[in-house]
VMD Tcl script that draws the C-alpha trace (Angstrom):
set ca {
  {-48.81 -80.09 -22.99}
  {-51.04 -77.03 -22.94}
  {-52.73 -78.00 -26.20}
  {-53.27 -81.59 -25.02}
  {-54.78 -80.46 -21.72}
  {-57.14 -77.92 -23.30}
  {-58.16 -80.42 -25.98}
  {-58.93 -83.08 -23.38}
  {-60.95 -80.67 -21.23}
  {-62.84 -79.46 -24.30}
  {-63.76 -83.02 -25.32}
  {-64.92 -83.87 -21.79}
  {-67.04 -80.72 -21.58}
  {-68.59 -81.40 -24.99}
  {-69.55 -84.94 -23.94}
  {-71.02 -83.67 -20.67}
  {-73.00 -80.99 -22.52}
  {-74.65 -83.74 -24.53}
  {-75.27 -86.05 -21.58}
  {-76.09 -83.41 -18.97}
  {-77.99 -80.74 -20.85}
  {-79.71 -79.55 -17.68}
  {-76.29 -78.41 -16.40}
  {-75.35 -76.58 -19.61}
  {-74.70 -73.17 -17.98}
  {-72.74 -74.66 -15.11}
  {-70.58 -76.73 -17.47}
  {-69.79 -73.74 -19.69}
  {-68.92 -71.65 -16.64}
  {-66.66 -74.41 -15.31}
  {-64.99 -74.73 -18.71}
  {-64.30 -70.99 -18.84}
  {-62.84 -70.97 -15.34}
  {-60.61 -73.97 -16.09}
  {-59.23 -72.33 -19.24}
  {-58.60 -69.00 -17.49}
  {-56.95 -70.55 -14.43}
  {-54.80 -72.90 -16.49}
  {-53.69 -70.08 -18.80}
  {-52.74 -67.91 -15.82}
  {-50.78 -70.75 -14.21}
  {-49.11 -71.74 -17.48}
  {-48.08 -68.19 -18.33}
  {-46.75 -67.48 -14.85}
  {-44.63 -70.64 -14.81}
  {-43.37 -70.44 -18.37}
  {-43.32 -66.70 -19.04}
  {-39.56 -66.61 -19.44}
  {-39.83 -69.06 -22.35}
  {-42.66 -67.13 -23.99}
  {-40.98 -63.73 -23.69}
  {-37.23 -63.47 -23.30}
  {-36.18 -61.26 -20.40}
  {-33.00 -59.24 -20.60}
  {-31.04 -57.38 -18.00}
  {-31.04 -53.72 -19.11}
  {-27.97 -52.79 -21.11}
  {-28.33 -49.15 -20.19}
  {-28.41 -47.90 -16.61}
  {-31.68 -46.72 -15.14}
  {-31.78 -46.70 -11.35}
  {-29.07 -46.46 -8.73}
  {-27.93 -49.75 -7.21}
  {-25.73 -50.09 -4.15}
  {-23.14 -52.16 -6.00}
  {-22.55 -49.59 -8.77}
  {-19.67 -47.69 -7.08}
  {-17.83 -50.94 -6.43}
  {-18.20 -52.10 -10.02}
  {-17.38 -48.71 -11.51}
  {-20.90 -48.14 -12.85}
  {-22.40 -44.72 -12.27}
  {-25.93 -44.46 -13.66}
  {-27.50 -41.29 -14.96}
  {-29.87 -41.30 -11.99}
  {-27.05 -39.80 -9.90}
  {-27.68 -36.54 -11.73}
  {-30.60 -35.51 -9.48}
  {-28.13 -35.29 -6.59}
  {-26.23 -32.65 -8.56}
  {-29.04 -30.81 -10.35}
  {-32.20 -30.80 -8.23}
  {-33.08 -27.31 -7.00}
  {-30.25 -25.60 -8.92}
  {-30.40 -23.15 -11.79}
  {-29.27 -24.91 -14.95}
  {-28.50 -23.01 -18.16}
  {-28.80 -24.81 -21.48}
  {-28.75 -24.10 -25.19}
  {-31.98 -23.04 -26.85}
  {-31.58 -24.72 -30.24}
  {-34.93 -26.49 -30.48}
  {-36.20 -27.38 -33.95}
  {-39.19 -25.20 -34.75}
  {-39.64 -27.11 -38.01}
  {-39.52 -30.88 -37.42}
  {-38.96 -31.52 -41.12}
  {-35.66 -29.62 -40.98}
  {-34.06 -32.60 -39.23}
  {-34.97 -34.86 -42.14}
  {-33.47 -32.35 -44.57}
  {-30.22 -32.67 -42.60}
  {-30.26 -36.45 -42.99}
  {-31.57 -37.25 -39.52}
  {-34.77 -39.01 -38.50}
  {-37.94 -37.00 -37.96}
  {-37.84 -38.04 -34.30}
  {-34.57 -36.16 -33.86}
  {-36.33 -32.95 -34.84}
  {-39.00 -33.62 -32.23}
  {-36.76 -34.86 -29.40}
  {-33.65 -32.65 -29.79}
  {-33.29 -30.30 -26.80}
  {-36.89 -30.90 -25.72}
  {-36.17 -34.20 -23.99}
  {-33.06 -32.90 -22.23}
  {-35.05 -29.97 -20.84}
  {-37.90 -32.32 -19.90}
  {-35.55 -34.53 -17.94}
  {-34.02 -31.56 -16.13}
  {-37.46 -30.27 -15.19}
  {-38.55 -33.73 -14.03}
  {-35.76 -33.70 -11.45}
  {-36.83 -30.17 -10.43}
  {-33.94 -28.19 -11.83}
  {-34.58 -24.51 -12.60}
  {-33.91 -24.63 -16.35}
  {-32.96 -21.47 -18.25}
  {-32.49 -22.01 -22.01}
  {-30.23 -19.33 -23.55}
  {-30.01 -18.71 -27.29}
  {-26.63 -17.05 -26.73}
  {-25.25 -20.49 -25.84}
  {-26.21 -22.01 -29.19}
  {-23.21 -23.24 -31.14}
  {-20.92 -23.38 -28.11}
  {-19.21 -26.66 -27.31}
  {-16.27 -28.12 -25.43}
  {-13.13 -29.17 -27.24}
  {-11.87 -32.73 -27.19}
  {-8.91 -31.67 -25.03}
  {-11.21 -30.04 -22.48}
  {-13.37 -33.14 -22.25}
  {-10.34 -35.39 -21.82}
  {-8.69 -33.14 -19.23}
  {-11.56 -31.81 -17.13}
  {-14.46 -34.25 -17.54}
  {-15.34 -37.76 -16.45}
  {-17.97 -40.04 -17.97}
  {-20.71 -41.33 -15.68}
  {-21.82 -43.87 -18.25}
  {-24.73 -44.14 -20.68}
  {-27.79 -41.92 -20.42}
  {-30.10 -43.68 -22.87}
  {-32.61 -44.64 -20.18}
  {-32.57 -41.11 -18.83}
  {-33.78 -39.89 -22.19}
  {-36.30 -42.64 -22.87}
  {-38.08 -41.81 -19.61}
  {-38.22 -38.12 -20.49}
  {-41.63 -38.71 -22.11}
  {-43.05 -38.33 -18.60}
  {-42.31 -34.61 -18.78}
  {-44.16 -33.83 -21.98}
  {-46.87 -31.18 -22.06}
  {-48.59 -32.98 -24.92}
  {-51.15 -35.19 -23.16}
  {-51.21 -37.82 -25.92}
  {-47.43 -38.19 -26.02}
  {-47.33 -40.30 -22.85}
  {-49.01 -43.04 -24.88}
  {-46.04 -42.96 -27.23}
  {-43.71 -44.53 -24.66}
  {-42.71 -47.32 -27.02}
  {-41.31 -44.82 -29.52}
  {-39.07 -43.31 -26.85}
  {-37.93 -46.79 -25.83}
  {-37.17 -47.80 -29.41}
  {-35.42 -44.56 -30.33}
  {-33.11 -44.31 -27.33}
  {-32.52 -47.98 -26.49}
  {-32.48 -49.55 -29.95}
  {-32.09 -46.96 -32.70}
  {-29.38 -44.81 -31.11}
  {-25.96 -45.90 -29.96}
  {-24.70 -45.05 -26.49}
  {-25.23 -41.52 -25.16}
  {-22.78 -40.62 -22.38}
  {-23.06 -38.26 -19.42}
  {-19.91 -36.23 -18.75}
  {-19.40 -34.16 -15.60}
  {-16.73 -31.57 -14.90}
  {-14.36 -32.89 -12.24}
  {-12.17 -29.83 -11.61}
  {-12.99 -26.78 -9.45}
  {-13.55 -23.53 -11.33}
  {-11.69 -20.27 -10.67}
  {-14.02 -19.55 -7.73}
  {-13.12 -22.85 -6.13}
  {-16.57 -24.32 -6.75}
  {-17.48 -27.55 -8.48}
  {-20.70 -29.08 -9.79}
  {-21.55 -30.28 -6.29}
  {-21.24 -26.92 -4.53}
  {-22.20 -24.40 -7.21}
  {-25.83 -23.28 -7.47}
  {-25.48 -22.26 -11.12}
  {-24.67 -25.01 -13.60}
  {-24.55 -25.42 -17.36}
  {-25.64 -28.42 -19.41}
  {-24.42 -28.69 -22.99}
  {-25.09 -31.32 -25.61}
  {-23.46 -32.21 -28.90}
  {-24.93 -30.82 -32.08}
  {-23.83 -33.55 -34.49}
  {-23.41 -32.77 -38.13}
  {-24.74 -35.11 -40.76}
  {-26.90 -38.14 -39.93}
  {-25.39 -38.78 -36.47}
  {-28.03 -38.23 -33.77}
  {-26.32 -39.27 -30.52}
  {-25.80 -36.22 -28.29}
  {-23.67 -36.60 -25.19}
  {-24.62 -34.69 -22.04}
  {-22.03 -32.36 -20.44}
  {-22.40 -30.84 -16.97}
  {-20.21 -28.02 -15.62}
  {-20.39 -24.91 -13.43}
  {-21.49 -21.66 -15.04}
  {-18.15 -20.10 -14.15}
  {-16.25 -22.88 -15.93}
  {-18.44 -22.41 -18.98}
  {-17.96 -18.64 -19.12}
  {-14.19 -18.88 -18.68}
  {-13.45 -21.87 -20.90}
  {-16.22 -22.37 -23.43}
  {-17.67 -19.01 -24.45}
}
mol new
graphics top color blue
foreach p $ca { graphics top sphere $p radius 0.5 }
foreach p [lrange $ca 0 end-1] q [lrange $ca 1 end] { graphics top cylinder $p $q radius 0.2 }
display resetview
């Protein structure tokens, strides 16, 4: 239909250009406006057939129906982390190529730790990386007993590009989208659900700890674990 319409208009304009040469500029202007307006109308009406739209698989923003459906997006984290001191590992890759030597993608070497810290800073947490925490991790029994999954955090990480200090990196948004939403499998957010020995939990404590997996081999998915600093010192260190 679009091709037929444009072809017909083009033929009519060509004939008029021959017959009405004194109106050449006006005819060309009219032709341009017709093409632009028709294209805008056509694309607006049929955009869903030109580009397939999908409902996001991974959670991004909080929706009122999430508690009722059992979905808890990663955007709930600001309620727990904003304004609090958050301790993390300090195991950033100084040499990006080291990740490739370990069988991972070069992007892993660039994104590991950096994007978690960027996200935490974006939500205005007071982040304190500690090298002494490197190599520490929860056991499977601890995760099963004391932690609850809030769901996938892939969108949380793909939007972390907004926190980069490298001014040209913001133009690399597509790479973040591809890496976290297509290349990687699901990354989960786990929060500690039990009070620590001081009777505080992640909602009341002002000092929290965020850990992430340090996968061996080619696996690059790193789950996100949130707990109080007291719980970490008594159960993880």
